[in-house]
C-alpha positions, -999 to 999 in steps of 0.1 A, spaced: 190 -541 517 182 -519 488 155 -529 463 156 -510 431 119 -511 416 82 -507 419 52 -513 433 38 -515 396 60 -546 379 49 -576 385 89 -585 390 95 -563 416 61 -568 430 69 -602 438 97 -595 456 81 -567 473 51 -589 487 85 -616 498 98 -589 521 66 -583 536 58 -621 544 96 -624 558 93 -591 577 126 -577 562 133 -547 565 147 -527 529 148 -492 517 136 -489 476 149 -468 447 112 -464 429 125 -462 395 106 -475 364 133 -489 345 132 -472 312 144 -441 331 177 -460 345 206 -442 342 241 -460 334 245 -462 372 213 -485 366 229 -503 337 262 -514 359 238 -530 383 212 -541 360 234 -552 327 199 -562 310 184 -529 326 150 -545 346 140 -542 373 141 -551 405 174 -550 418 185 -565 449 214 -549 471 222 -564 499 259 -558 512 283 -572 490 252 -596 474 234 -576 440 214 -598 422 190 -589 390 160 -619 387 130 -621 408 131 -655 411 167 -656 419 159 -628 444 129 -644 462 152 -680 466 180 -658 477 153 -638 506 139 -674 512 173 -693 521 188 -665 541 157 -659 561 142 -688 560 108 -680 582 86 -682 567 93 -703 538 82 -692 506 93 -729 485 80 -757 494 100 -785 515 96 -811 487 121 -816 461 93 -823 437 75 -798 449 101 -770 447 106 -784 412 73 -779 396 71 -745 417 97 -735 398 85 -746 367 53 -727 373 70 -696 384 86 -698 353 60 -703 333 45 -673 348 76 -652 340 76 -661 308 46 -667 289 26 -644 311 53 -615 310 53 -619 272 12 -614 270 4 -596 297 33 -573 302 51 -570 269 17 -576 248 -9 -559 268 4 -538 297 32 -526 273 3 -514 250 -19 -497 276 1 -479 301 42 -480 287 37 -474 253 10 -440 261 32 -429 294 69 -435 286 71 -435 250 46 -411 243 27 -431 212 -4 -443 207 -13 -482 212 -15 -510 183 -52 -523 190 -44 -555 166 -18 -564 192 -42 -564 221 -67 -578 206 -48 -607 200 -36 -610 234 -72 -605 247 -88 -628 226 -60 -657 217 -36 -656 243 -47 -651 276 -80 -676 268 -57 -700 264 -31 -693 294 -64 -695 313 -80 -729 294 -48 -738 312 -47 -727 344 -79 -733 352 -70 -769 355 -39 -761 376 -50 -737 401 -57 -752 437 -96 -760 444 -88 -742 481 -55 -724 494 -28 -718 477 -8 -741 453 12 -758 479 -14 -757 512 -24 -731 534 0 -706 530 8 -688 501 42 -689 485 63 -672 454 44 -691 426 11 -677 439 23 -646 449 40 -648 411 5 -650 391 -10 -624 413 12 -601 399 6 -605 365 -28 -607 365 -30 -571 386 -14 -556 357 -36 -570 335 -63 -555 356 -43 -524 351 -45 -522 317 -81 -534 316 -87 -566 312 -99 -596 341 -104 -628 333 -141 -643 333 -152 -657 367 -182 -676 350 -159 -697 326 -126 -701 350 -139 -701 384 -115 -721 399 -84 -699 383 -102 -667 390 -109 -681 426 -71 -688 434 -61 -653 417 -83 -632 441 -70 -655 475 -35 -643 465 -44 -610 454 -61 -609 489 -31 -615 515 -23 -585 533 10 -583 521 -2 -580 486 -32 -560 491 -8 -533 508 7 -532 480 -20 -518 456 -24 -488 475 9 -480 470 10 -489 432 -16 -465 432 3 -433 446 31 -444 421 8 -446 388 -11 -412 397 14 -390 412 37 -363 393 75 -383 388 88 -351 405 71 -356 433 68 -396 434 91 -400 463 82 -377 479 44 -394 479 58 -428 490 77 -412 515 44 -398 531 32 -431 526 54 -449 548 83 -458 523 116 -462 531 132 -442 503 167 -447 493 190 -415 498 208 -420 461 186 -429 432 200 -442 399 169 -433 380 177 -404 355 158 -379 334 152 -395 299 140 -427 290 161 -453 266 151 -483 253 166 -516 270 193 -539 256 163 -569 248 139 -569 222 111 -571 249 
């Protein structure tokens, strides 16, 4: 099994944590999607990560990948058993992937991290201010009512929906923003519990290596840290825009 993606992407990290929870062995091609080649486009026509390649199966969406993993490798489960709970879990994950993706990734993280490091352009502080002063407080107000008071969304064990929210808030932290525990205690405590599970916590040192290593040294550094790096890559040298507007 091969994963194309990196530990900084919240979508790829979701899949990587799911693989760790299920103890599924994999190799990784840790590319930044903006640097993907034409071969990457053939595998991921939207030029986004993660991509899973499992024999003849190639999948491109993180939610689809996690459901595939849960069906193909059912223990331990990452979706609740009851139909109503499964539907609610899918909705919450969709909310995170779209709304948090829009605000945290495409407004906050893009301005603070992607634009300076990939495109060599300055951040737009107006976009950041709107995200942190208007959008994120509204999200947190809603999430304070949705977050579980103890354990995780659907019981004692973390599931894909818990991992999904934890991934986005990790990217918010990497972009310099964190929610106020005094203002949103229930949501902040839940996010912390999700990020403290061993499989999630283990991604943070790898994320830091990915962000600090020179691109030419990155695969070697990650291999030295214990990752199985794919022999072939769909990463290139020059960045290019994706096909989607955001």
